[in-house]
C-alpha positions in Angstrom: 104.7 -6.4 -83.9 108.4 -6.0 -83.2 109.4 -4.1 -80.1 112.6 -2.1 -79.5 114.7 -2.8 -76.5 112.8 -1.0 -73.8 115.5 -1.0 -71.1 114.9 -1.8 -67.5 112.3 0.7 -66.4 110.2 1.3 -69.5 108.1 -1.2 -71.5 107.1 -0.6 -75.1 104.1 -2.0 -76.9 102.9 -1.0 -80.4 99.2 -1.9 -80.6 97.5 -2.9 -83.8 95.6 0.4 -83.9 98.9 2.3 -84.1 99.0 3.5 -80.5 102.4 3.0 -78.8 102.0 2.3 -75.1 105.0 3.2 -73.0 104.7 1.7 -69.5 106.8 3.0 -66.6 107.8 0.1 -64.3 110.8 0.8 -62.1 112.2 -2.7 -61.1 112.5 -3.6 -57.5 110.3 -0.7 -56.4 106.6 -0.4 -55.5 106.5 3.1 -57.2 108.0 4.6 -60.3 110.7 7.2 -59.9 112.4 9.4 -62.5 116.1 8.6 -62.7 118.8 9.7 -65.1 118.7 6.3 -66.7 114.9 6.3 -67.1 115.0 9.7 -68.8 117.6 8.2 -71.2 115.2 5.4 -72.0 112.3 7.8 -72.6 114.5 9.8 -75.0 115.4 6.6 -76.9 111.8 5.5 -77.3 110.6 9.0 -78.3 113.0 8.7 -81.2 111.4 5.4 -82.1 107.8 6.7 -82.0 108.7 9.9 -83.8 110.3 8.1 -86.7 108.1 5.0 -87.0 105.3 5.6 -89.5 103.2 2.9 -88.0 102.9 4.9 -84.7 100.0 7.3 -84.8 99.9 8.3 -81.1 101.4 7.5 -77.7 100.0 6.6 -74.3 102.2 6.9 -71.1 101.0 4.5 -68.4 102.2 2.8 -65.2 102.9 -0.8 -64.4 102.5 -0.1 -60.7 99.2 -0.8 -58.9 98.6 2.6 -57.3 101.2 5.0 -58.7 101.7 6.8 -62.0 105.1 8.3 -61.2 106.1 9.3 -57.6 108.7 11.9 -58.6 112.5 12.0 -59.0 115.0 9.6 -57.7 116.0 11.4 -54.5 119.1 9.4 -54.0 120.5 10.8 -57.3 119.4 14.3 -56.3 121.1 14.0 -52.9 124.3 12.8 -54.6 124.5 15.9 -56.8 127.4 17.8 -55.3 127.3 21.1 -57.3 124.7 23.5 -58.4 125.9 23.1 -62.0 125.3 19.4 -61.9 121.8 19.8 -60.6 121.0 22.6 -63.1 122.2 20.4 -66.0 119.9 17.6 -64.8 117.0 20.1 -64.9 117.9 21.3 -68.4 118.0 17.8 -69.7 114.5 17.2 -68.2 113.2 20.4 -69.8 114.5 19.3 -73.3 112.8 15.9 -72.9 109.5 17.2 -71.7 109.5 19.9 -74.3 109.9 17.2 -76.9 106.9 15.4 -75.6 104.9 18.6 -75.5 105.8 19.5 -79.1 105.5 16.0 -80.6 103.6 15.8 -83.9 102.1 12.5 -82.6 99.9 13.3 -79.6 100.9 11.9 -76.2 98.3 11.0 -73.6 99.0 10.5 -69.9 97.0 7.6 -68.4 97.1 8.5 -64.7 96.0 6.1 -61.9 97.4 6.6 -58.4 99.9 9.2 -57.3 101.3 11.6 -59.9 103.7 13.6 -57.9 106.6 16.0 -58.6 108.3 15.0 -61.8 105.5 12.5 -62.4 103.0 15.3 -62.6 105.4 17.4 -64.7 105.6 14.5 -67.2 101.8 14.4 -67.3 101.5 18.2 -67.8 103.8 17.9 -70.9 101.4 15.6 -72.5 98.7 16.9 -74.9 95.9 15.1 -73.0 95.6 13.8 -69.4 93.2 11.1 -68.5 92.9 10.2 -64.8 91.0 7.6 -62.8 88.1 8.8 -60.6 89.5 6.9 -57.7 90.5 7.9 -54.1 94.1 6.6 -54.8 94.6 9.1 -57.6 96.3 12.3 -56.4 98.2 15.0 -58.2 100.7 17.3 -56.6 104.0 19.1 -56.8 105.5 18.5 -53.3 109.1 19.6 -54.1 108.8 22.6 -51.8 108.4 20.3 -48.9 111.9 18.9 -49.7 113.4 22.4 -49.9 113.4 22.1 -53.8 111.3 23.4 -56.7 109.7 21.6 -59.6 112.6 21.4 -62.1 110.9 19.9 -65.1 108.8 22.9 -66.1 106.3 22.6 -63.4 106.5 26.3 -62.4 105.7 27.2 -66.1 103.1 24.7 -67.2 101.0 24.6 -64.0 100.0 28.3 -64.1 99.2 28.0 -67.8 97.0 25.0 -67.3 95.1 26.0 -64.1 95.7 29.7 -63.8 97.8 31.6 -61.3 95.4 31.6 -58.3 95.0 27.8 -58.4 98.7 27.1 -59.2 100.2 29.0 -56.3 98.8 26.9 -53.5 100.0 23.7 -55.3 103.5 25.2 -55.9 104.0 26.8 -52.5 102.5 24.2 -50.2 102.6 21.0 -52.1 98.8 20.8 -52.0 97.3 17.6 -53.4 94.4 17.5 -55.7 92.0 14.5 -56.0 90.9 13.5 -59.5 87.6 15.5 -59.5 89.4 18.6 -58.2 92.0 18.2 -60.9 89.3 18.0 -63.5 87.5 21.1 -62.3 90.6 23.2 -62.4 91.8 22.0 -65.7 94.8 19.9 -64.6 93.3 16.8 -66.2 91.0 16.6 -69.3 88.8 13.7 -68.4 88.1 11.0 -65.8 87.5 7.3 -66.2 87.3 4.2 -64.1 90.5 2.3 -63.2 89.5 -0.7 -65.3 90.3 -0.2 -68.9 92.4 3.0 -68.3 94.9 2.3 -71.0 92.2 1.3 -73.5 90.3 4.5 -72.9 93.6 6.5 -73.2 94.4 4.8 -76.5 91.0 5.7 -77.9 91.6 9.3 -76.8 95.1 9.3 -78.4 93.7 8.1 -81.7 90.9 10.7 -81.5 93.6 13.4 -81.0 95.6 12.1 -83.9 92.7 11.9 -86.4 91.0 15.1 -85.2 87.8 13.5 -83.8 88.7 14.5 -80.3 89.3 18.2 -79.8 89.6 19.1 -76.1 87.6 22.2 -75.3 89.6 25.0 -73.8 88.9 25.5 -70.1 86.8 28.5 -69.4 88.9 31.0 -67.5 87.1 32.9 -64.7 87.4 36.7 -64.5 89.7 36.6 -61.4 92.1 34.2 -63.2 92.2 36.4 -66.3 92.9 39.5 -64.2 95.6 37.8 -62.2 97.4 36.8 -65.4 97.5 40.5 -66.6 100.6 42.5 -65.7 99.1 45.0 -63.2 97.3 42.6 -61.0 99.8 39.8 -61.5 102.4 41.7 -59.6 100.0 42.3 -56.8 99.1 38.6 -56.6 102.8 37.5 -56.6 103.7 40.2 -54.1 101.0 39.1 -51.6 102.1 35.5 -52.0 105.7 36.6 -51.3 104.7 38.4 -48.2 102.7 35.4 -46.9 105.7 33.1 -47.6 108.0 35.4 -45.6 105.6 35.6 -42.7 105.3 31.8 -42.5 109.0 30.9 -43.2 110.7 34.0 -41.7 113.0 33.7 -44.7 114.5 30.4 -43.5 113.3 28.4 -46.5 114.4 29.8 -49.9 112.4 27.3 -52.0 109.0 29.0 -52.0 110.6 32.4 -52.8 112.6 30.8 -55.7 109.3 29.2 -57.0 107.7 32.6 -57.1 110.7 34.0 -59.0 110.4 31.2 -61.6 106.7 31.8 -62.0 107.1 35.6 -62.4 110.0 35.1 -64.9 107.9 32.8 -67.1 104.8 35.0 -67.0 106.7 38.2 -67.8 109.5 36.9 -70.2 108.1 33.7 -71.6 108.5 29.9 -71.1 112.1 29.6 -72.2 113.3 32.3 -69.7 111.2 30.7 -67.0 112.6 27.3 -67.5 116.2 28.7 -67.4 115.5 30.4 -64.1 114.0 27.2 -62.9 117.1 25.2 -63.7 119.5 27.8 -62.2 117.6 28.1 -58.9 117.0 24.3 -58.7 120.8 23.9 -58.8 121.2 26.4 -56.0 118.7 24.6 -53.8 120.0 21.1 -54.5 123.5 22.2 -53.3 122.1 23.9 -50.1 122.4 22.2 -46.7 118.8 22.8 -46.0 117.5 20.9 -48.9 119.8 18.0 -48.3 118.6 17.8 -44.7 115.0 17.8 -45.9 115.7 15.0 -48.4 117.5 13.0 -45.7 114.5 13.5 -43.4 112.2 12.1 -46.2 114.6 9.1 -46.7 114.6 8.5 -42.9 110.8 8.5 -42.7 110.7 6.1 -45.7 113.2 3.8 -44.0 111.3 3.8 -40.7 108.2 2.5 -42.5 110.0 -0.7 -43.6 109.5 -3.6 -41.3 112.7 -4.4 -39.3 114.0 -7.9 -38.7 112.9 -9.6 -35.5 109.6 -10.7 -34.0 106.5 -11.2 -36.1 103.8 -8.6 -35.3 100.4 -9.9 -34.3 97.7 -9.3 -36.9 95.2 -6.8 -35.6 91.7 -7.6 -36.8 89.9 -5.6 -34.1 91.1 -2.6 -32.1 89.9 -1.1 -28.8 90.4 2.5 -27.9 89.8 3.4 -24.2 88.8 7.0 -23.7 86.8 9.1 -26.2 88.4 12.4 -25.6 90.2 14.2 -28.4 93.1 11.9 -28.3 91.0 8.7 -28.2 88.8 10.1 -31.0 91.9 10.8 -33.1 93.3 7.4 -32.6 90.0 5.9 -33.7 89.9 8.1 -36.8 93.3 6.8 -38.1 92.4 3.2 -37.2 88.9 2.9 -38.8 90.4 2.5 -42.3 92.2 -0.6 -41.1 89.7 -2.6 -39.1 86.7 -2.4 -36.8 87.2 -0.2 -33.7 85.7 -0.4 -30.2 85.6 3.0 -28.7 85.0 2.6 -24.9 84.3 5.3 -22.3 82.4 5.6 -19.1 80.6 8.7 -20.4 77.8 8.3 -23.0 77.9 12.0 -23.6 81.6 11.9 -24.5 81.0 8.9 -26.7 78.2 10.7 -28.6 80.4 13.7 -29.2 83.3 11.6 -30.5 81.0 9.4 -32.7 79.4 12.6 -34.2 82.9 14.0 -34.9 84.1 10.8 -36.5 81.0 10.7 -38.8 81.5 14.3 -39.8 85.2 13.5 -40.6 84.2 10.5 -42.8 81.6 12.5 -44.7 84.1 15.3 -45.2 86.6 12.9 -46.7 83.9 11.4 -49.0 83.0 14.9 -50.3 86.7 15.6 -51.0 87.0 12.4 -53.0 89.3 10.7 -50.5 86.6 8.1 -49.8 83.9 6.4 -51.7 80.4 6.1 -50.2 81.0 2.4 -49.8 84.3 3.0 -47.9 82.7 5.7 -45.7 79.9 3.3 -44.7 82.2 0.4 -44.1 84.3 2.5 -41.7 81.3 4.0 -40.0 79.6 0.7 -39.4 83.0 -0.7 -38.1 82.7 1.7 -35.1 81.3 0.4 -31.8 80.9 3.1 -29.2 80.2 1.5 -25.8 80.4 1.9 -22.1 80.5 -1.8 -21.5 84.0 -3.1 -20.7 83.0 -6.6 -22.0 83.0 -5.3 -25.5 86.8 -5.0 -25.4 86.9 -8.8 -25.4 88.2 -10.2 -28.7 90.3 -7.2 -29.5 93.9 -7.9 -30.6 95.2 -4.5 -29.6 94.0 -2.1 -26.9 95.1 1.5 -26.9 94.4 3.2 -23.6 93.9 7.0 -23.9 92.5 8.1 -20.5 93.8 11.0 -18.4 97.4 11.2 -17.4 96.9 9.6 -14.0 98.9 6.6 -12.9 96.2 5.1 -10.7 93.5 5.5 -13.3 95.7 3.9 -16.0 96.5 0.9 -13.7 92.8 0.5 -13.0 91.9 0.5 -16.7 94.6 -2.0 -17.5 93.3 -4.3 -14.7 89.7 -4.1 -16.0 90.9 -5.0 -19.5 93.0 -8.0 -18.5 89.8 -9.6 -17.1 88.4 -9.9 -20.6 91.4 -9.8 -23.0 92.9 -12.9 -24.5 96.4 -13.8 -23.4 97.8 -12.9 -26.8 96.3 -9.4 -26.9 98.6 -6.4 -26.7 97.8 -3.4 -24.4 99.3 0.0 -25.2 99.1 3.1 -23.0 99.0 6.5 -24.7 101.1 8.6 -22.3 103.6 11.3 -22.8 105.6 10.8 -19.7 104.3 8.2 -17.2 106.8 5.2 -17.2 105.2 2.2 -18.8 106.9 -0.1 -16.2 104.9 1.7 -13.5 101.6 1.4 -15.4 102.3 -2.4 -15.8 103.7 -2.9 -12.3 100.5 -4.8 -11.1 99.6 -6.3 -14.5 98.8 -10.0 -14.8 100.9 -10.1 -18.0 103.3 -7.2 -18.1 105.0 -8.7 -21.1 102.1 -7.5 -23.3 102.1 -3.9 -22.0 103.9 -1.2 -24.2 103.5 2.5 -24.7 102.1 4.2 -27.8 102.7 8.0 -27.5 100.6 9.8 -30.1 100.8 13.5 -30.7 97.8 15.8 -30.9 96.0 16.3 -33.2 96.4 12.6 -34.0 95.2 12.6 -37.7 97.6 15.4 -38.5 100.7 14.7 -36.5 103.0 12.2 -38.3 105.0 10.8 -35.4 104.3 7.8 -33.1 106.7 7.0 -30.3 106.4 3.4 -29.3 107.9 2.7 -25.8 109.4 -0.7 -25.0 109.8 -1.4 -21.3 112.2 -4.1 -20.2 109.4 -6.7 -19.6 107.6 -6.2 -22.9 107.8 -9.0 -25.4 109.4 -8.4 -28.8 106.1 -9.5 -30.3 104.1 -6.8 -28.4 106.6 -4.1 -29.4 106.5 -5.3 -33.0 102.7 -5.3 -33.1 102.5 -1.7 -31.8 105.1 -0.5 -34.3 103.5 -2.3 -37.2 100.0 -1.0 -36.4 101.4 2.6 -36.1 103.0 2.3 -39.6 99.6 1.0 -40.9 98.0 4.1 -39.5 100.3 6.2 -41.6 102.6 7.2 -38.8 106.4 7.4 -38.8 107.3 5.3 -35.8 110.3 5.4 -33.6 110.8 2.7 -30.9 112.4 4.0 -27.7 113.2 2.4 -24.3 111.1 3.1 -21.3 112.4 5.8 -18.9 111.6 9.3 -17.6 109.9 11.2 -20.4 110.9 8.5 -23.0 112.6 10.6 -25.7 110.4 13.4 -27.0 109.0 14.6 -23.7 112.5 14.2 -22.1 114.2 16.5 -24.5 111.3 19.0 -24.7 110.8 19.5 -21.0 114.3 20.9 -20.3 113.8 23.5 -23.1 110.4 24.6 -21.8 111.8 24.8 -18.2 114.7 26.9 -19.4 112.2 29.3 -21.0 110.7 29.8 -17.5 114.1 30.2 -16.0 114.8 32.9 -18.6 111.5 34.6 -17.5 112.7 34.3 -13.9 115.8 36.2 -15.0 113.4 38.9 -16.4 113.7 38.1 -20.0 110.8 39.3 -22.2 108.2 36.8 -23.3 108.1 38.1 -26.9 111.9 38.1 -27.1 112.0 34.4 -26.1 109.3 33.5 -28.6 110.8 35.5 -31.5 114.3 34.1 -30.9 113.3 30.5 -31.2 110.9 31.1 -34.1 113.6 33.0 -36.0 115.8 30.0 -35.4 113.2 27.8 -37.1 110.8 26.4 -34.6 107.1 26.7 -35.6 106.0 28.3 -32.3 107.8 29.7 -29.3 108.2 27.8 -26.0 105.8 30.1 -24.2 103.0 29.5 -26.7 103.8 25.8 -26.5 103.4 25.8 -22.8 99.9 27.3 -23.2 99.0 24.7 -25.8 100.3 21.7 -23.7 98.6 23.0 -20.5 100.6 24.8 -17.8 99.5 22.3 -15.1 100.6 19.4 -17.3 103.9 21.0 -18.1 104.5 21.8 -14.4 103.9 18.2 -13.5 106.2 16.8 -16.1 108.9 19.4 -15.3 108.8 18.4 -11.7 108.9 14.7 -12.3 111.8 15.0 -14.7 113.5 17.5 -12.5 113.5 14.9 -9.7 114.8 12.2 -12.0 117.7 14.3 -13.2 118.3 16.4 -10.1 121.9 15.2 -9.8 122.9 17.2 -12.8 121.1 20.4 -11.8 117.9 19.9 -13.8 115.5 21.1 -11.1 112.2 22.6 -12.3 111.5 26.3 -11.8 108.8 26.8 -9.1 107.3 29.6 -11.2 105.4 27.1 -13.4 103.7 25.5 -10.4 102.7 29.0 -9.1 101.2 29.9 -12.5 99.2 26.6 -12.5 98.0 27.1 -9.0 96.7 30.6 -10.0 94.4 28.9 -12.5 96.3 30.2 -15.5 96.4 26.8 -17.3 96.8 27.9 -20.9 94.5 27.7 -23.9 92.1 25.1 -22.3 91.3 27.6 -19.5 91.1 30.6 -21.9 94.1 32.2 -20.3 97.7 31.3 -19.5 100.7 33.4 -20.7 98.3 34.6 -23.4 94.6 35.4 -23.4 92.3 33.3 -25.6 89.0 35.1 -26.2 86.3 32.7 -27.4 85.3 34.9 -30.3 88.8 35.1 -31.8 89.3 31.5 -32.8 92.7 29.8 -32.9 94.4 32.1 -35.4 95.7 35.6 -35.1 98.0 37.2 -32.5 97.0 36.6 -28.9 97.4 39.3 -26.3 99.7 38.7 -23.3 97.8 38.0 -20.1 98.4 40.8 -17.6 97.6 38.5 -14.7 100.8 36.6 -15.6 103.1 39.5 -15.0 103.2 39.5 -11.1 103.9 35.7 -11.2 107.0 36.2 -13.3 108.5 39.2 -11.5 106.5 42.1 -12.8 106.5 44.1 -16.1 110.1 45.3 -16.0 112.1 43.1 -18.3 115.7 43.2 -19.4 117.2 42.5 -22.8 118.9 39.2 -23.7 120.8 38.6 -26.9 118.8 36.4 -29.2 121.8 34.1 -29.7 122.0 33.5 -26.0 118.3 32.7 -25.8 118.6 30.2 -28.7 121.7 28.6 -27.2 120.1 28.1 -23.8 116.9 26.6 -25.3 118.0 24.7 -28.4 121.3 23.4 -27.1 119.7 22.1 -24.0 117.4 20.1 -26.2 120.3 18.9 -28.3 122.3 18.0 -25.2 119.5 15.9 -23.8 119.0 14.2 -27.1 122.6 13.1 -27.0 122.2 11.8 -23.5 119.2 9.7 -24.7 121.5 8.1 -27.4 124.2 7.6 -24.8 121.9 5.8 -22.4 120.3 3.6 -25.1 116.9 5.3 -25.0 117.3 5.9 -28.7 118.3 3.2 -31.1 120.1 5.6 -33.5 120.8 9.3 -34.3 118.4 8.9 -37.2 115.5 8.1 -34.9 116.4 11.0 -32.7 116.4 13.5 -35.6 113.1 12.2 -36.9 111.5 12.3 -33.5 112.6 15.8 -32.7 111.5 17.2 -36.1 108.1 15.4 -36.5 107.1 15.4 -32.8 108.5 18.6 -31.5 109.0 20.9 -34.4 112.8 21.0 -34.4 113.7 23.0 -37.5 113.5 20.5 -40.4 116.0 22.3 -42.5 118.6 21.9 -39.7 118.1 18.1 -39.9 117.5 17.4 -36.3 119.6 17.6 -33.1 122.3 15.2 -34.3 122.7 16.6 -37.8 122.8 20.0 -36.2 125.8 18.9 -34.1 127.4 17.5 -37.2 126.9 20.8 -39.0 128.2 23.0 -36.3 130.9 20.6 -35.1 130.8 18.7 -31.8 133.8 20.6 -30.6 132.0 24.0 -30.9 128.9 22.6 -29.3 130.8 21.2 -26.4 132.7 24.6 -26.0 129.4 26.5 -25.9 127.8 24.1 -23.5 130.8 24.5 -21.3 130.4 28.3 -21.3 126.8 28.0 -20.4 127.5 25.5 -17.6 130.0 28.0 -16.1 127.5 30.8 -16.3 124.1 29.1 -15.7 124.8 25.9 -13.9 125.6 22.2 -14.3 122.5 21.4 -16.3 124.5 22.6 -19.3 127.4 20.2 -18.7 128.1 18.4 -22.0 127.3 14.7 -22.1 130.3 12.3 -22.1 129.4 11.0 -25.5 129.4 14.5 -27.0 132.7 15.3 -25.3 134.4 12.2 -26.6 133.1 12.8 -30.1 134.5 16.4 -29.9 137.9 15.0 -28.9 138.0 12.5 -31.7 136.5 14.7 -34.4 133.7 12.3 -35.0 130.2 12.8 -36.4 126.8 11.2 -35.7 126.0 10.6 -39.3 
C-alpha cells in the first residue's frame, strides 16, 4: 500500500489488516530521542492515520535493538534559553500526547528495551502498552536526576495508572521498573517475548478496535484508594515533601516541583496539572542547576565513547587478586563480561566472597534483571582459587590487595611469572604511585592503575592511572574494560594521590585543622552538607578509615610541603588511639552494632580530648565552606595545570562521581566559571593571608582571572 513521507526519524507502514505501524528510528544514533523535529513528524502521521479510512488502529514501535525511546533530545533542551521557550515545548508535547490518548483509533505501544522519560510518557498516552518480558526492558521517568520534571504529562498520567504510592518513588527518584514489575503495578497491560512483538501488538490493536480485547481495569488496593482521597492525599504528599527536603536540603527544586504538579492534577484536574507541569518545567530548564546536571550527563556519555589512539586488547578472561569487599565488587561488575578468576591466599575470604556473589546474582534474577540462564552462565564463569597458576591465561589482572607498597610489588612479581607478555596488570589503589608499584616489574609498560570506588557495583567512577612507562595499549585496555563494566572512566597521569585522592585529602585535612582551631564537628558537617555535599568531611573520614586518611594526608603533605600543605598531627593521634572510624565501631562517631548504617550517629566522647576538649567556638558557615570547598577547587586547578587531568570536563566528572562534589554546581571548574575566576582568586588570597600559603591561588587560576577567561 502507498506510504506517506515518513520523514527522517519515523517510518510508516500500513499493514493489510489495517494496522498502521509507526516505527521510531532516529538516524545516526543507537537510541531514539524525542526532538522537536520528531514531534512534528508524529503530528503529521497522526493526521494521516486519523483521516485514512483504511487505518483501523496504530502500533508505535522502535527500530532500535534495545531501546523504545530513551527520552528527549537533551541538546535541544540545553539550548533553550528562556523559561517561556521550554514551557512552550512542553505544551506542544502535551497537545500531541493528548491527541494520541483521545484518538478514536486505538494506539498500542510495543515496548522493548528502555522506555525512559519522554519515551515512557509517549507509551502512557497510548491506550494499551505491550512490553517484552526481557531484562533489557526497563521503564522509568529519570528527569529528576537531570534537575528536570516529566514535561509530557508524566506527573499526571503515572499516578492515574499505578496509583499515588507507586508513582511517587518513580517520579522523585527516577526508579526503574522491570517488565514484570511494570505489569504488576499496572504500568503495562501485557507481556510478550521479544520475537514477534510488533505482530502481537498489531493483534492487540485490532482487538481494541473491534471490541474483542477489553483491558480489565487494575484492581486498586485499599491503601491506593485511600491515598487518592483528599484527606489522606495531603498527608501522603506532605510526608513526601518532608522527605525530599531532608534529603536535598532544598538545594534541588525539581522534586518539589514534581510534587506540586501531582498535587495540582489530583486536586484540580488533568488540564490544570499539565499547565503547572509546563510552567515549572520552563523554570527548571532555565535554571543553572539543571543545565549543569544535563552537562554532567552529556560529559558522562562522551566519556563512554572510545577515543582515538591505541587499540585496546580484548579481555576474554579477567583475574582479580584479593577477595575483600573491593575485589568482590570488581568481580561482580566483571562477571557479565567474561569468566573471572578470583584469587586470594585465604580460602575463608574466598568462600565469603563467592557466597556474596551468588546471592547478588540470585537477587538480580528475582528482580528480572537476569534470566536463569544468564545467572548460571555468570556463576559458572567464576573460579575462586588460592593457586597463583590459575591466573595464567588472563588478559587483564586487577590487583585489589591491601594498600601496602611491598605487598603490591610482591603480588605483581608473582603474577609476572605466569602471565603472558601481552597481559595487562592494573593495581587498584587510591594513592600509591603506580610507578613505585612497577619499579621492579619485568615489564613496567603493562602496569597501570585502576582506582575503583567503594562500593564498586554502585559507584559510577573509575580512575585509570597512566604512569610514564605504561604503553598506550595497556591504558586503552584498562579504560575500555572499565567502560564495559558500566563505569564512567577518566584517565589521569600518575602522581601523588592521582586526581581524586589528591583533591580530597586537602579538604579532609582542612576539616581537622578547623577542629584544631576549636570549630564544632556538627557545624563543619552541616556547612558542607548545606552547600551540597552528600556527607560532611568528618563522616567521610570515619567511612574511609582514620588510619588510612592519616597515612594519605601525611604522604601528600610531604609531597606538597613547599606550599604549606602539611598534615595536621591530630589525625595520627586519633588513629594511634585506636579510633579508626566505622570499621572499628568508633571514630569521630560511635557505631553500635545494633543500629545499622542508617540514622544519626552519636559523637564519640573519647574523641574530644584528642581535638582539644569539649569547648568549641563558632565559625561562620561561609568561612567553613570556603576553606574546605575552595581548597578542593584550587587543587583541582593545579591538577589541570600540571597535566594530571586531560581536561576541565574530566575534573568536573571525577569530583562529582567520585567525591560527591555537588552535582548541581557542575564540578570544580564549572563552579569557578559560575563564580568568576577573579572572585575565587580574591577569596583564596584572603584565606592565604589569614590561614597560610596552602591557599595561595594556582598560577593558572590567577592568569585566567587577569584575562577574564573561563574553563568551559
